All heavy atoms as a GROMACS GRO file, in nm:
protein
  637
    1MET      N    1  10.342   9.797  11.584
    1MET     CA    2  10.441   9.874  11.656
    1MET      C    3  10.455   9.818  11.798
    1MET      O    4  10.565   9.796  11.845
    1MET     CB    5  10.399  10.020  11.659
    1MET     CG    6  10.487  10.107  11.743
    1MET     SD    7  10.640  10.153  11.668
    1MET     CE    8  10.582  10.250  11.536
    2GLN      N    9  10.342   9.799  11.864
    2GLN     CA   10  10.345   9.750  12.002
    2GLN      C   11  10.422   9.617  12.012
    2GLN      O   12  10.509   9.601  12.097
    2GLN     CB   13  10.202   9.733  12.052
    2GLN     CG   14  10.189   9.697  12.198
    2GLN     CD   15  10.203   9.818  12.288
    2GLN    OE1   16  10.308   9.878  12.296
    2GLN    NE2   17  10.095   9.853  12.355
    3ASN      N   18  10.388   9.523  11.927
    3ASN     CA   19  10.453   9.392  11.934
    3ASN      C   20  10.601   9.399  11.899
    3ASN      O   21  10.682   9.326  11.959
    3ASN     CB   22  10.381   9.291  11.845
    3ASN     CG   23  10.251   9.246  11.906
    3ASN    OD1   24  10.232   9.254  12.027
    3ASN    ND2   25  10.160   9.198  11.823
    4ALA      N   26  10.639   9.482  11.805
    4ALA     CA   27  10.780   9.495  11.771
    4ALA      C   28  10.860   9.546  11.892
    4ALA      O   29  10.970   9.497  11.920
    4ALA     CB   30  10.798   9.589  11.652
    5ILE      N   31  10.804   9.640  11.963
    5ILE     CA   32  10.871   9.693  12.082
    5ILE      C   33  10.874   9.588  12.193
    5ILE      O   34  10.976   9.569  12.259
    5ILE     CB   35  10.805   9.824  12.128
    5ILE    CG1   36  10.832   9.934  12.024
    5ILE    CG2   37  10.855   9.866  12.266
    5ILE    CD1   38  10.755  10.062  12.046
    6ILE      N   39  10.763   9.519  12.214
    6ILE     CA   40  10.758   9.416  12.317
    6ILE      C   41  10.864   9.309  12.291
    6ILE      O   42  10.931   9.263  12.384
    6ILE     CB   43  10.617   9.354  12.326
    6ILE    CG1   44  10.520   9.454  12.389
    6ILE    CG2   45  10.618   9.223  12.406
    6ILE    CD1   46  10.374   9.414  12.383
    7ARG      N   47  10.884   9.271  12.166
    7ARG     CA   48  10.984   9.170  12.133
    7ARG      C   49  11.126   9.216  12.168
    7ARG      O   50  11.213   9.135  12.196
    7ARG     CB   51  10.977   9.131  11.986
    7ARG     CG   52  10.861   9.040  11.953
    7ARG     CD   53  10.869   8.986  11.811
    7ARG     NE   54  10.852   9.087  11.709
    7ARG     CZ   55  10.734   9.127  11.660
    7ARG    NH1   56  10.622   9.073  11.705
    7ARG    NH2   57  10.729   9.219  11.567
    8ARG      N   58  11.149   9.346  12.166
    8ARG     CA   59  11.282   9.399  12.198
    8ARG      C   60  11.304   9.422  12.348
    8ARG      O   61  11.416   9.450  12.391
    8ARG     CB   62  11.304   9.532  12.125
    8ARG     CG   63  11.312   9.516  11.975
    8ARG     CD   64  11.363   9.643  11.908
    8ARG     NE   65  11.289   9.763  11.937
    8ARG     CZ   66  11.196   9.818  11.858
    8ARG    NH1   67  11.164   9.762  11.743
    8ARG    NH2   68  11.134   9.930  11.893
    9MET      N   69  11.199   9.413  12.426
    9MET     CA   70  11.209   9.440  12.569
    9MET      C   71  11.288   9.330  12.639
    9MET      O   72  11.276   9.213  12.606
    9MET     CB   73  11.071   9.450  12.633
    9MET     CG   74  10.982   9.559  12.578
    9MET     SD   75  11.032   9.724  12.622
    9MET     CE   76  10.962   9.736  12.783
   10PRO      N   77  11.368   9.368  12.740
   10PRO     CA   78  11.436   9.266  12.819
   10PRO      C   79  11.335   9.193  12.907
   10PRO      O   80  11.224   9.243  12.930
   10PRO     CB   81  11.534   9.347  12.903
   10PRO     CG   82  11.473   9.482  12.913
   10PRO     CD   83  11.396   9.503  12.785
   11PRO      N   84  11.371   9.076  12.958
   11PRO     CA   85  11.280   9.007  13.049
   11PRO      C   86  11.260   9.090  13.177
   11PRO      O   87  11.346   9.172  13.212
   11PRO     CB   88  11.350   8.875  13.078
   11PRO     CG   89  11.491   8.894  13.038
   11PRO     CD   90  11.495   9.005  12.937
   12PRO      N   91  11.150   9.067  13.246
   12PRO     CA   92  11.127   9.143  13.369
   12PRO      C   93  11.234   9.108  13.474
   12PRO      O   94  11.283   8.996  13.477
   12PRO     CB   95  10.988   9.099  13.414
   12PRO     CG   96  10.962   8.971  13.345
   12PRO     CD   97  11.043   8.972  13.220
   13PRO      N   98  11.266   9.204  13.560
   13PRO     CA   99  11.366   9.178  13.663
   13PRO      C  100  11.319   9.068  13.760
   13PRO      O  101  11.206   9.072  13.809
   13PRO     CB  102  11.381   9.311  13.736
   13PRO     CG  103  11.301   9.411  13.660
   13PRO     CD  104  11.213   9.338  13.564
   14ALA      N  105  11.404   8.972  13.785
   14ALA     CA  106  11.369   8.860  13.872
   14ALA      C  107  11.332   8.906  14.012
   14ALA      O  108  11.240   8.851  14.073
   14ALA     CB  109  11.485   8.760  13.877
   15ASP      N  110  11.399   9.010  14.063
   15ASP     CA  111  11.369   9.055  14.199
   15ASP      C  112  11.228   9.113  14.209
   15ASP      O  113  11.164   9.104  14.313
   15ASP     CB  114  11.473   9.152  14.251
   15ASP     CG  115  11.495   9.274  14.164
   15ASP    OD1  116  11.468   9.266  14.042
   15ASP    OD2  117  11.539   9.378  14.216
   16VAL      N  118  11.177   9.170  14.100
   16VAL     CA  119  11.039   9.220  14.099
   16VAL      C  120  10.941   9.103  14.085
   16VAL      O  121  10.842   9.094  14.160
   16VAL     CB  122  11.017   9.321  13.984
   16VAL    CG1  123  10.871   9.360  13.974
   16VAL    CG2  124  11.104   9.443  14.006
   17VAL      N  125  10.970   9.013  13.993
   17VAL     CA  126  10.883   8.897  13.972
   17VAL      C  127  10.872   8.815  14.100
   17VAL      O  128  10.764   8.765  14.134
   17VAL     CB  129  10.935   8.810  13.855
   17VAL    CG1  130  10.858   8.680  13.844
   17VAL    CG2  131  10.927   8.888  13.724
   18ASP      N  132  10.980   8.802  14.175
   18ASP     CA  133  10.979   8.724  14.299
   18ASP      C  134  10.890   8.784  14.406
   18ASP      O  135  10.844   8.714  14.497
   18ASP     CB  136  11.121   8.710  14.354
   18ASP     CG  137  11.209   8.620  14.269
   18ASP    OD1  138  11.154   8.545  14.184
   18ASP    OD2  139  11.333   8.626  14.285
   19LEU      N  140  10.863   8.914  14.397
   19LEU     CA  141  10.778   8.981  14.496
   19LEU      C  142  10.629   8.963  14.470
   19LEU      O  143  10.547   8.986  14.558
   19LEU     CB  144  10.809   9.131  14.499
   19LEU     CG  145  10.948   9.172  14.546
   19LEU    CD1  146  10.966   9.322  14.526
   19LEU    CD2  147  10.968   9.132  14.691
   20LEU      N  148  10.594   8.925  14.348
   20LEU     CA  149  10.454   8.920  14.308
   20LEU      C  150  10.402   8.776  14.302
   20LEU      O  151  10.478   8.684  14.274
   20LEU     CB  152  10.437   8.986  14.172
   20LEU     CG  153  10.482   9.132  14.162
   20LEU    CD1  154  10.478   9.179  14.018
   20LEU    CD2  155  10.395   9.219  14.250
   21THR      N  156  10.272   8.762  14.326
   21THR     CA  157  10.207   8.631  14.315
   21THR      C  158  10.068   8.649  14.257
   21THR      O  159  10.014   8.760  14.253
   21THR     CB  160  10.194   8.562  14.453
   21THR    OG1  161  10.115   8.644  14.538
   21THR    CG2  162  10.330   8.536  14.516
   22GLY      N  163  10.012   8.540  14.213
   22GLY     CA  164   9.873   8.536  14.168
   22GLY      C  165   9.838   8.640  14.065
   22GLY      O  166   9.912   8.663  13.970
   23PRO      N  167   9.722   8.706  14.083
   23PRO     CA  168   9.674   8.803  13.984
   23PRO      C  169   9.770   8.920  13.961
   23PRO      O  170   9.782   8.969  13.850
   23PRO     CB  171   9.542   8.853  14.043
   23PRO     CG  172   9.497   8.746  14.135
   23PRO     CD  173   9.623   8.683  14.189
   24ALA      N  174   9.840   8.963  14.065
   24ALA     CA  175   9.935   9.074  14.048
   24ALA      C  176  10.050   9.033  13.956
   24ALA      O  177  10.091   9.111  13.869
   24ALA     CB  178   9.989   9.120  14.183
   25LEU      N  179  10.099   8.913  13.971
   25LEU     CA  180  10.206   8.864  13.884
   25LEU      C  181  10.155   8.847  13.741
   25LEU      O  182  10.222   8.888  13.646
   25LEU     CB  183  10.261   8.731  13.936
   25LEU     CG  184  10.370   8.667  13.852
   25LEU    CD1  185  10.491   8.758  13.840
   25LEU    CD2  186  10.409   8.531  13.910
   26ASP      N  187  10.036   8.791  13.725
   26ASP     CA  188   9.978   8.775  13.591
   26ASP      C  189   9.962   8.910  13.522
   26ASP      O  190   9.995   8.925  13.405
   26ASP     CB  191   9.842   8.705  13.599
   26ASP     CG  192   9.853   8.560  13.643
   26ASP    OD1  193   9.964   8.502  13.631
   26ASP    OD2  194   9.752   8.506  13.691
   27TRP      N  195   9.911   9.009  13.595
   27TRP     CA  196   9.892   9.142  13.538
   27TRP      C  197  10.027   9.202  13.496
   27TRP      O  198  10.040   9.254  13.385
   27TRP     CB  199   9.823   9.233  13.640
   27TRP     CG  200   9.809   9.374  13.594
   27TRP    CD1  201   9.710   9.425  13.514
   27TRP    CD2  202   9.898   9.482  13.622
   27TRP    NE1  203   9.734   9.559  13.492
   27TRP    CE2  204   9.847   9.596  13.556
   27TRP    CE3  205  10.015   9.494  13.696
   27TRP    CZ2  206   9.910   9.719  13.564
   27TRP    CZ3  207  10.078   9.617  13.703
   27TRP    CH2  208  10.025   9.728  13.638
   28TYR      N  209  10.125   9.194  13.584
   28TYR     CA  210  10.258   9.250  13.555
   28TYR      C  211  10.319   9.183  13.432
   28TYR      O  212  10.367   9.251  13.341
   28TYR     CB  213  10.348   9.233  13.677
   28TYR     CG  214  10.488   9.286  13.656
   28TYR    CD1  215  10.513   9.422  13.653
   28TYR    CD2  216  10.595   9.198  13.640
   28TYR    CE1  217  10.641   9.471  13.633
   28TYR    CE2  218  10.723   9.246  13.621
   28TYR     CZ  219  10.746   9.382  13.618
   28TYR     OH  220  10.873   9.430  13.598
   29LEU      N  221  10.317   9.052  13.426
   29LEU     CA  222  10.376   8.980  13.314
   29LEU      C  223  10.299   9.000  13.184
   29LEU      O  224  10.357   8.994  13.076
   29LEU     CB  225  10.387   8.831  13.346
   29LEU     CG  226  10.484   8.795  13.458
   29LEU    CD1  227  10.479   8.645  13.487
   29LEU    CD2  228  10.626   8.840  13.427
   30SER      N  229  10.170   9.027  13.193
   30SER     CA  230  10.089   9.046  13.073
   30SER      C  231  10.137   9.165  12.990
   30SER      O  232  10.120   9.167  12.869
   30SER     CB  233   9.941   9.063  13.108
   30SER     OG  234   9.916   9.190  13.165
   31HIS      N  235  10.199   9.261  13.054
   31HIS     CA  236  10.247   9.379  12.981
   31HIS      C  237  10.369   9.348  12.894
   31HIS      O  238  10.406   9.429  12.810
   31HIS     CB  239  10.278   9.492  13.078
   31HIS     CG  240  10.154   9.541  13.146
   31HIS    ND1  241  10.056   9.612  13.083
   31HIS    CD2  242  10.111   9.523  13.273
   31HIS    CE1  243   9.959   9.639  13.167
   31HIS    NE2  244   9.989   9.585  13.282
   32GLY      N  245  10.428   9.233  12.912
   32GLY     CA  246  10.541   9.193  12.829
   32GLY      C  247  10.505   9.089  12.724
   32GLY      O  248  10.592   9.040  12.653
   33ARG      N  249  10.376   9.057  12.714
   33ARG     CA  250  10.332   8.960  12.614
   33ARG      C  251  10.284   9.032  12.489
   33ARG      O  252  10.220   9.137  12.497
   33ARG     CB  253  10.218   8.875  12.669
   33ARG     CG  254  10.262   8.785  12.782
   33ARG     CD  255  10.151   8.689  12.825
   33ARG     NE  256  10.185   8.631  12.952
   33ARG     CZ  257  10.119   8.655  13.066
   33ARG    NH1  258  10.013   8.732  13.066
   33ARG    NH2  259  10.159   8.598  13.178
   34GLU      N  260  10.313   8.972  12.375
   34GLU     CA  261  10.267   9.031  12.250
   34GLU      C  262  10.115   9.035  12.246
   34GLU      O  263  10.047   8.951  12.304
   34GLU     CB  264  10.322   8.953  12.131
   34GLU     CG  265  10.471   8.972  12.113
   34GLU     CD  266  10.521   8.912  11.984
   34GLU    OE1  267  10.457   8.933  11.879
   34GLU    OE2  268  10.626   8.846  11.990
   35VAL      N  269  10.063   9.133  12.176
   35VAL     CA  270   9.919   9.152  12.160
   35VAL      C  271   9.872   9.061  12.048
   35VAL      O  272   9.921   9.072  11.935
   35VAL     CB  273   9.887   9.300  12.131
   35VAL    CG1  274   9.739   9.320  12.112
   35VAL    CG2  275   9.943   9.389  12.240
   36ALA      N  276   9.779   8.971  12.078
   36ALA     CA  277   9.734   8.872  11.980
   36ALA      C  278   9.602   8.911  11.912
   36ALA      O  279   9.573   8.864  11.802
   36ALA     CB  280   9.718   8.736  12.047
   37ILE      N  281   9.524   8.996  11.976
   37ILE     CA  282   9.396   9.038  11.919
   37ILE      C  283   9.389   9.191  11.923
   37ILE      O  284   9.452   9.253  12.009
   37ILE     CB  285   9.276   8.975  11.993
   37ILE    CG1  286   9.279   9.013  12.142
   37ILE    CG2  287   9.273   8.824  11.976
   37ILE    CD1  288   9.156   8.969  12.219
   38PRO      N  289   9.311   9.253  11.836
   38PRO     CA  290   9.300   9.399  11.837
   38PRO      C  291   9.244   9.449  11.971
   38PRO      O  292   9.165   9.381  12.037
   38PRO     CB  293   9.201   9.429  11.724
   38PRO     CG  294   9.206   9.309  11.636
   38PRO     CD  295   9.235   9.192  11.726
   39TYR      N  296   9.289   9.566  12.009
   39TYR     CA  297   9.237   9.626  12.132
   39TYR      C  298   9.089   9.659  12.114
   39TYR      O  299   9.045   9.697  12.007
   39TYR     CB  300   9.313   9.756  12.164
   39TYR     CG  301   9.457   9.734  12.203
   39TYR    CD1  302   9.561   9.779  12.122
   39TYR    CD2  303   9.490   9.671  12.322
   39TYR    CE1  304   9.693   9.761  12.158
   39TYR    CE2  305   9.622   9.652  12.358
   39TYR     CZ  306   9.723   9.697  12.276
   39TYR     OH  307   9.853   9.679  12.312
   40SER      N  308   9.015   9.647  12.223
   40SER     CA  309   8.875   9.687  12.222
   40SER      C  310   8.866   9.832  12.270
   40SER      O  311   8.962   9.883  12.329
   40SER     CB  312   8.792   9.596  12.313
   40SER     OG  313   8.803   9.639  12.448
   41PRO      N  314   8.753   9.897  12.249
   41PRO     CA  315   8.739  10.035  12.297
   41PRO      C  316   8.753  10.048  12.449
   41PRO      O  317   8.780  10.156  12.500
   41PRO     CB  318   8.598  10.075  12.253
   41PRO     CG  319   8.570   9.986  12.136
   41PRO     CD  320   8.638   9.856  12.167
   42LEU      N  321   8.737   9.939  12.522
   42LEU     CA  322   8.746   9.944  12.668
   42LEU      C  323   8.886   9.911  12.721
   42LEU      O  324   8.910   9.923  12.841
   42LEU     CB  325   8.644   9.848  12.729
   42LEU     CG  326   8.498   9.876  12.694
   42LEU    CD1  327   8.407   9.771  12.755
   42LEU    CD2  328   8.458  10.015  12.738
   43ASP      N  329   8.978   9.872  12.634
   43ASP     CA  330   9.113   9.836  12.677
   43ASP      C  331   9.193   9.959  12.716
   43ASP      O  332   9.182  10.065  12.655
   43ASP     CB  333   9.189   9.763  12.566
   43ASP     CG  334   9.144   9.620  12.549
   43ASP    OD1  335   9.098   9.559  12.648
   43ASP    OD2  336   9.154   9.567  12.437
   44ASP      N  337   9.276   9.942  12.818
   44ASP     CA  338   9.372  10.043  12.858
   44ASP      C  339   9.499  10.013  12.779
   44ASP      O  340   9.565   9.912  12.803
   44ASP     CB  341   9.397  10.033  13.008
   44ASP     CG  342   9.492  10.139  13.061
   44ASP    OD1  343   9.514  10.237  12.990
   44ASP    OD2  344   9.541  10.122  13.173
   45VAL      N  345   9.531  10.097  12.683
   45VAL     CA  346   9.644  10.071  12.593
   45VAL      C  347   9.767  10.145  12.643
   45VAL      O  348   9.766  10.266  12.659
   45VAL     CB  349   9.611  10.114  12.448
   45VAL    CG1  350   9.729  10.088  12.357
   45VAL    CG2  351   9.487  10.041  12.398
   46TRP      N  352   9.872  10.068  12.667
   46TRP     CA  353   9.999  10.125  12.712
   46TRP      C  354  10.092  10.129  12.592
   46TRP      O  355  10.108  10.030  12.521
   46TRP     CB  356  10.061  10.038  12.819
   46TRP     CG  357   9.986  10.033  12.949
   46TRP    CD1  358   9.852  10.043  12.967
   46TRP    CD2  359  10.042  10.013  13.076
   46TRP    NE1  360   9.820  10.031  13.098
   46TRP    CE2  361   9.937  10.012  13.169
   46TRP    CE3  362  10.171   9.995  13.123
   46TRP    CZ2  363   9.957   9.995  13.305
   46TRP    CZ3  364  10.190   9.977  13.258
   46TRP    CH2  365  10.085   9.978  13.348
   47PHE      N  366  10.155  10.240  12.570
   47PHE     CA  367  10.253  10.252  12.462
   47PHE      C  368  10.388  10.208  12.517
   47PHE      O  369  10.465  10.286  12.572
   47PHE     CB  370  10.259  10.397  12.410
   47PHE     CG  371  10.134  10.438  12.339
   47PHE    CD1  372  10.026  10.489  12.408
   47PHE    CD2  373  10.126  10.425  12.201
   47PHE    CE1  374   9.911  10.527  12.342
   47PHE    CE2  375  10.010  10.463  12.134
   47PHE     CZ  376   9.903  10.514  12.204
   48ARG      N  377  10.416  10.078  12.504
   48ARG     CA  378  10.540  10.023  12.558
   48ARG      C  379  10.661  10.093  12.497
   48ARG      O  380  10.660  10.130  12.379
   48ARG     CB  381  10.553   9.874  12.530
   48ARG     CG  382  10.437   9.790  12.570
   48ARG     CD  383  10.422   9.784  12.723
   48ARG     NE  384  10.326   9.684  12.760
   48ARG     CZ  385  10.194   9.698  12.750
   48ARG    NH1  386  10.144   9.807  12.702
   48ARG    NH2  387  10.112   9.602  12.788
   49HIS      N  388  10.764  10.108  12.575
   49HIS     CA  389  10.887  10.168  12.524
   49HIS      C  390  11.003  10.131  12.616
   49HIS      O  391  10.983  10.103  12.733
   49HIS     CB  392  10.875  10.319  12.513
   49HIS     CG  393  10.851  10.386  12.644
   49HIS    ND1  394  10.727  10.388  12.703
   49HIS    CD2  395  10.935  10.448  12.728
   49HIS    CE1  396  10.735  10.452  12.818
   49HIS    NE2  397  10.862  10.490  12.836
   50ARG      N  398  11.120  10.126  12.560
   50ARG     CA  399  11.240  10.098  12.639
   50ARG      C  400  11.346  10.204  12.622
   50ARG      O  401  11.436  10.216  12.702
   50ARG     CB  402  11.297   9.960  12.607
   50ARG     CG  403  11.344   9.944  12.466
   50ARG     CD  404  11.405   9.808  12.438
   50ARG     NE  405  11.435   9.798  12.297
   50ARG     CZ  406  11.544   9.847  12.239
   50ARG    NH1  407  11.635   9.905  12.311
   50ARG    NH2  408  11.562   9.837  12.111
   51ASP      N  409  11.338  10.282  12.513
   51ASP     CA  410  11.441  10.383  12.489
   51ASP      C  411  11.384  10.495  12.403
   51ASP      O  412  11.267  10.493  12.363
   51ASP     CB  413  11.565  10.322  12.424
   51ASP     CG  414  11.537  10.253  12.292
   51ASP    OD1  415  11.438  10.286  12.224
   51ASP    OD2  416  11.617  10.165  12.254
   52ALA      N  417  11.470  10.593  12.374
   52ALA     CA  418  11.427  10.710  12.297
   52ALA      C  419  11.381  10.672  12.156
   52ALA      O  420  11.290  10.736  12.103
   52ALA     CB  421  11.540  10.813  12.292
   53GLN      N  422  11.442  10.572  12.097
   53GLN     CA  423  11.401  10.530  11.962
   53GLN      C  424  11.258  10.478  11.962
   53GLN      O  425  11.180  10.508  11.871
   53GLN     CB  426  11.495  10.424  11.905
   53GLN     CG  427  11.461  10.385  11.762
   53GLN     CD  428  11.463  10.503  11.667
   53GLN    OE1  429  11.563  10.573  11.660
   53GLN    NE2  430  11.355  10.526  11.595
   54ASP      N  431  11.220  10.400  12.064
   54ASP     CA  432  11.082  10.352  12.073
   54ASP      C  433  10.985  10.469  12.084
   54ASP      O  434  10.880  10.471  12.020
   54ASP     CB  435  11.065  10.260  12.194
   54ASP     CG  436  11.137  10.127  12.179
   54ASP    OD1  437  11.173  10.090  12.065
   54ASP    OD2  438  11.156  10.060  12.282
   55LEU      N  439  11.020  10.568  12.166
   55LEU     CA  440  10.933  10.685  12.180
   55LEU      C  441  10.922  10.761  12.048
   55LEU      O  442  10.813  10.805  12.010
   55LEU     CB  443  10.986  10.777  12.290
   55LEU     CG  444  10.978  10.720  12.432
   55LEU    CD1  445  11.047  10.813  12.529
   55LEU    CD2  446  10.833  10.695  12.472
   56ALA      N  447  11.033  10.774  11.978
   56ALA     CA  448  11.030  10.842  11.848
   56ALA      C  449  10.940  10.766  11.751
   56ALA      O  450  10.865  10.829  11.674
   56ALA     CB  451  11.172  10.854  11.792
   57ASP      N  452  10.944  10.633  11.754
   57ASP     CA  453  10.857  10.554  11.667
   57ASP      C  454  10.710  10.580  11.699
   57ASP      O  455  10.628  10.596  11.608
   57ASP     CB  456  10.888  10.404  11.681
   57ASP     CG  457  11.023  10.366  11.624
   57ASP    OD1  458  11.082  10.445  11.548
   57ASP    OD2  459  11.070  10.254  11.657
   58TRP      N  460  10.676  10.586  11.827
   58TRP     CA  461  10.537  10.614  11.865
   58TRP      C  462  10.497  10.755  11.821
   58TRP      O  463  10.386  10.775  11.770
   58TRP     CB  464  10.517  10.600  12.016
   58TRP     CG  465  10.503  10.458  12.062
   58TRP    CD1  466  10.582  10.393  12.152
   58TRP    CD2  467  10.404  10.364  12.022
   58TRP    NE1  468  10.538  10.264  12.169
   58TRP    CE2  469  10.429  10.244  12.090
   58TRP    CE3  470  10.296  10.368  11.933
   58TRP    CZ2  471  10.351  10.130  12.075
   58TRP    CZ3  472  10.218  10.253  11.917
   58TRP    CH2  473  10.246  10.137  11.987
   59PHE      N  474  10.584  10.853  11.842
   59PHE     CA  475  10.550  10.990  11.805
   59PHE      C  476  10.527  11.005  11.655
   59PHE      O  477  10.443  11.084  11.612
   59PHE     CB  478  10.656  11.089  11.853
   59PHE     CG  479  10.650  11.114  12.002
   59PHE    CD1  480  10.763  11.101  12.080
   59PHE    CD2  481  10.531  11.149  12.064
   59PHE    CE1  482  10.757  11.124  12.217
   59PHE    CE2  483  10.524  11.171  12.200
   59PHE     CZ  484  10.638  11.158  12.278
   60ARG      N  485  10.597  10.926  11.575
   60ARG     CA  486  10.573  10.929  11.430
   60ARG      C  487  10.438  10.865  11.395
   60ARG      O  488  10.375  10.902  11.298
   60ARG     CB  489  10.686  10.856  11.355
   60ARG     CG  490  10.806  10.942  11.329
   60ARG     CD  491  10.902  10.881  11.229
   60ARG     NE  492  10.951  10.750  11.271
   60ARG     CZ  493  11.050  10.731  11.359
   60ARG    NH1  494  11.109  10.834  11.414
   60ARG    NH2  495  11.090  10.610  11.390
   61LEU      N  496  10.393  10.770  11.475
   61LEU     CA  497  10.267  10.701  11.448
   61LEU      C  498  10.145  10.777  11.501
   61LEU      O  499  10.036  10.765  11.446
   61LEU     CB  500  10.272  10.561  11.511
   61LEU     CG  501  10.156  10.468  11.485
   61LEU    CD1  502  10.142  10.440  11.335
   61LEU    CD2  503  10.174  10.338  11.561
   62LEU      N  504  10.163  10.857  11.604
   62LEU     CA  505  10.050  10.926  11.667
   62LEU      C  506   9.965  11.010  11.572
   62LEU      O  507   9.842  11.010  11.584
   62LEU     CB  508  10.097  11.009  11.785
   62LEU     CG  509  10.127  10.930  11.912
   62LEU    CD1  510  10.181  11.023  12.020
   62LEU    CD2  511  10.006  10.854  11.961
   63PRO      N  512  10.023  11.084  11.478
   63PRO     CA  513   9.937  11.162  11.388
   63PRO      C  514   9.838  11.074  11.309
   63PRO      O  515   9.730  11.121  11.274
   63PRO     CB  516  10.035  11.231  11.293
   63PRO     CG  517  10.160  11.243  11.373
   63PRO     CD  518  10.165  11.116  11.456
   64ASP      N  519   9.872  10.949  11.286
   64ASP     CA  520   9.779  10.859  11.218
   64ASP      C  521   9.672  10.806  11.313
   64ASP      O  522   9.561  10.774  11.271
   64ASP     CB  523   9.854  10.740  11.156
   64ASP     CG  524   9.945  10.782  11.042
   64ASP    OD1  525   9.915  10.884  10.976
   64ASP    OD2  526  10.046  10.713  11.020
   65LEU      N  527   9.705  10.795  11.442
   65LEU     CA  528   9.612  10.738  11.540
   65LEU      C  529   9.517  10.841  11.601
   65LEU      O  530   9.402  10.810  11.631
   65LEU     CB  531   9.691  10.672  11.654
   65LEU     CG  532   9.781  10.556  11.619
   65LEU    CD1  533   9.858  10.509  11.742
   65LEU    CD2  534   9.702  10.441  11.559
   66LEU      N  535   9.565  10.962  11.620
   66LEU     CA  536   9.487  11.061  11.695
   66LEU      C  537   9.355  11.103  11.630
   66LEU      O  538   9.256  11.116  11.702
   66LEU     CB  539   9.572  11.184  11.725
   66LEU     CG  540   9.675  11.162  11.834
   66LEU    CD1  541   9.759  11.288  11.853
   66LEU    CD2  542   9.612  11.122  11.965
   67PRO      N  543   9.347  11.125  11.500
   67PRO     CA  544   9.217  11.167  11.445
   67PRO      C  545   9.104  11.068  11.475
   67PRO      O  546   8.994  11.109  11.512
   67PRO     CB  547   9.244  11.179  11.294
   67PRO     CG  548   9.390  11.208  11.285
   67PRO     CD  549   9.452  11.128  11.397
   68THR      N  550   9.132  10.940  11.463
   68THR     CA  551   9.030  10.839  11.492
   68THR      C  552   8.993  10.842  11.640
   68THR      O  553   8.875  10.833  11.676
   68THR     CB  554   9.079  10.699  11.451
   68THR    OG1  555   9.110  10.700  11.312
   68THR    CG2  556   8.974  10.593  11.478
   69ALA      N  557   9.093  10.855  11.726
   69ALA     CA  558   9.067  10.859  11.869
   69ALA      C  559   8.985  10.982  11.907
   69ALA      O  560   8.889  10.973  11.984
   69ALA     CB  561   9.199  10.858  11.946
   70VAL      N  562   9.019  11.098  11.851
   70VAL     CA  563   8.944  11.221  11.880
   70VAL      C  564   8.802  11.210  11.827
   70VAL      O  565   8.706  11.249  11.895
   70VAL     CB  566   9.018  11.344  11.822
   70VAL    CG1  567   8.930  11.468  11.828
   70VAL    CG2  568   9.148  11.366  11.896
   71ASP      N  569   8.784  11.155  11.708
   71ASP     CA  570   8.650  11.135  11.654
   71ASP      C  571   8.566  11.046  11.744
   71ASP      O  572   8.447  11.072  11.766
   71ASP     CB  573   8.656  11.074  11.513
   71ASP     CG  574   8.706  11.172  11.408
   71ASP    OD1  575   8.711  11.294  11.438
   71ASP    OD2  576   8.740  11.126  11.298
   72GLU      N  577   8.627  10.942  11.798
   72GLU     CA  578   8.554  10.851  11.886
   72GLU      C  579   8.515  10.919  12.017
   72GLU      O  580   8.403  10.902  12.065
   72GLU     CB  581   8.638  10.726  11.916
   72GLU     CG  582   8.571  10.625  12.005
   72GLU     CD  583   8.446  10.562  11.947
   72GLU    OE1  584   8.427  10.568  11.823
   72GLU    OE2  585   8.366  10.506  12.025
   73VAL      N  586   8.602  11.002  12.071
   73VAL     CA  587   8.569  11.075  12.194
   73VAL      C  588   8.454  11.172  12.166
   73VAL      O  589   8.358  11.181  12.244
   73VAL     CB  590   8.693  11.151  12.247
   73VAL    CG1  591   8.655  11.252  12.354
   73VAL    CG2  592   8.798  11.054  12.298
   74ARG      N  593   8.460  11.243  12.055
   74ARG     CA  594   8.350  11.335  12.019
   74ARG      C  595   8.219  11.261  12.001
   74ARG      O  596   8.114  11.308  12.045
   74ARG     CB  597   8.386  11.409  11.890
   74ARG     CG  598   8.489  11.515  11.908
   74ARG     CD  599   8.513  11.590  11.780
   74ARG     NE  600   8.613  11.694  11.800
   74ARG     CZ  601   8.705  11.726  11.714
   74ARG    NH1  602   8.713  11.664  11.597
   74ARG    NH2  603   8.792  11.821  11.740
   75ARG      N  604   8.224  11.143  11.937
   75ARG     CA  605   8.103  11.064  11.915
   75ARG      C  606   8.042  11.023  12.049
   75ARG      O  607   7.921  11.032  12.069
   75ARG     CB  608   8.135  10.940  11.832
   75ARG     CG  609   8.013  10.858  11.793
   75ARG     CD  610   8.049  10.726  11.726
   75ARG     NE  611   8.111  10.632  11.816
   75ARG     CZ  612   8.049  10.560  11.909
   75ARG    NH1  613   7.921  10.578  11.929
   75ARG    NH2  614   8.114  10.474  11.984
   76ARG      N  615   8.127  10.982  12.140
   76ARG     CA  616   8.077  10.935  12.270
   76ARG      C  617   8.025  11.048  12.357
   76ARG      O  618   7.933  11.030  12.436
   76ARG     CB  619   8.185  10.859  12.346
   76ARG     CG  620   8.214  10.724  12.284
   76ARG     CD  621   8.322  10.653  12.359
   76ARG     NE  622   8.356  10.529  12.293
   76ARG     CZ  623   8.387  10.418  12.357
   76ARG    NH1  624   8.389  10.416  12.489
   76ARG    NH2  625   8.417  10.311  12.290
   77LEU      N  626   8.087  11.165  12.346
   77LEU     CA  627   8.045  11.278  12.428
   77LEU      C  628   7.926  11.354  12.369
   77LEU      O  629   7.864  11.434  12.436
   77LEU     CB  630   8.163  11.375  12.450
   77LEU     CG  631   8.278  11.318  12.531
   77LEU    CD1  632   8.390  11.423  12.541
   77LEU    CD2  633   8.234  11.278  12.671
   78GLY      N  634   7.899  11.327  12.243
   78GLY     CA  635   7.786  11.390  12.178
   78GLY      C  636   7.817  11.525  12.134
   78GLY      O  637   7.779  11.626  12.125
   0.00000   0.00000   0.00000
């Protein structure tokens, strides 16, 4: 889902890219790159979206994702 949405995203605005350099630019641009490896438990996962249809797609997927996430939080909290 994440990669399908990323592929539909427009390129970043040039005026924003022109303001950034070094690590800040790399971080900003990384959010528009497809995910090549599975997220680790320590990753900050952003649910990319550009319009209402993308959000609707995520909301349909969340019921499948949430039980595992809640179980992991319970496991970690004891």
